[in-house]
N, C-alpha and C positions, 0 to 999 in steps of 0.2 A: 194618230192622230198625228198632225206634219205641224212644226214649228217651225219660217225661217227667218234669219236674221242676218241682216247684211251691214257692212262695215269693208270701207276701205278694198273696195272690190273683192272681199274677201266674201263667200256664204256660205253659214254654219247651217247644217240643214237639222233639226233635233226628232227623231222619231220614236216614236211608243211600240214598244212590239203587244199586241194580244192575241187570244188563243180562242178559241172557243171549247178551251174542258170545261168542267163541271167547277176545279181548281185553278183559279186564276193563276200565269204565267208566276204574277206576282206576288202571289202570296206561297206557291212553292219556293219561289226564289228567295221570301223571307224566310221562309223557314229550314233549307238551306245555308244559308250562310249567316245563321245564329247560331246549328247546328257545328258547324266549319269555324266557329270565333271562339269557340274552347280547344286548347291544345290537346288535354284530355282526349276528347271526342276524335281530335287526328289522327292523336296516335293511332288509337282501336281502330280508326279506316285505315291506317295504313298499315297495320299488322292486317285488316282483313283484306288487305289486296293480295297480301300471299298465299290465302284463302281460308274454307271456314275455320272458325275455332269454337270455344266451349268458350262460355261465358266466364268457366272460370281460368280456362288458359289467358284468354284476354284480362282479366282482372290483378294474375302474376304481378305484370309490372312497375305496378302501380300502388303510390305506397297510403293507397284510401279502401275503404272498408266495400265489401261487395256489395250492401246496398246502395251506396257514391256511384259504384260499377253500372248498376243495374238503370237506376237513375240517367245516366249515361247511357245507356243503351235505350233505351225510353226516346229520351229525346232525337237519335239517331234512327229509331224505326218509325217516329213521329214524320220525322221526315221525308223519309223513306228510303232514306242511305244504305239502310239495313233489310234485312228481314233475319225472323226468328224462328225457327221449330222445334219443337222437345225430338229427341232420336234416346229410347228408353229412359235413363233418370238423365241426360246432357240435356243441357240449354242450348244449339248449336245456332252460331249467329254466320252469316254472309253477307258478304256486301250487294249493292244495289245500284250499279254503276249510271246508269238511265240521268239520275239528278244530276250527280256532276257532270257531264256533258252537259245537261241542260245550262247548268252555272259558269263552264267552260264557253260554251255559245255563244253567252250574254257575252258574258269578260272578252271576250274575243270580236266580237261586233260593234260593239265601242273603242276599245282597243286600236281597231283601223278604221272606226269614227275619229278620231282624236288625232291616231297618228297621220292623218287625210288632214284634218284640220292645221296642225303645227307643220308639216308639208306647206301648205299655202299661205303660212303667215312666214316661214320663213323665209318665201320666195317672195314673198312683199317685200321685207325686209330688209333681202337682198340687192334689192331695184336702186338705181342712182336717184338719191332724194334730186327732186325739181328745183332745179337754182331760183332763189327769195331774188326779189329782186328788192334793191337799200332804196329806201323812203328819204 
C-alpha cells in the first residue's frame, strides 16, 4: 500500500512493506526488536558474534540466575536470533544473523526515506521567500 502526502512542492510517499512468508515481516520485526530491547540479550548477542558459546559461559558475566539467562535465551531463540544445540552435556548457542540483517535493512530503508524527505525540506527552506505585498 502506498500513501502520498503533498505539501509545499514536497511529496511524501509512505510505502508499507509486505512479504508472502508464513510469518509476516511485521511480526518477525516485532519479535526481533522486542528481543533487542533488553541490554542483557544484546550483550548475549554481542558475545555470540565472536562465536558459539555454552549457556554456562554466556551466563558467567551476568549477575542473574542461570534460569533467568535461559529465559533470555528462549526470547532470542523465539525471535530466531540464536539457535541452540546439545553437544554431550553442554547446551551450545550460536548467532543467527539473518533476522538482524532484515531489521537492519528495514531501518536502512526508512533512514534513506527520511534523509530524502529532510533533504527536500532543507531545499525548500533554503529557497528565497517571495516578497509579500503590503496592504
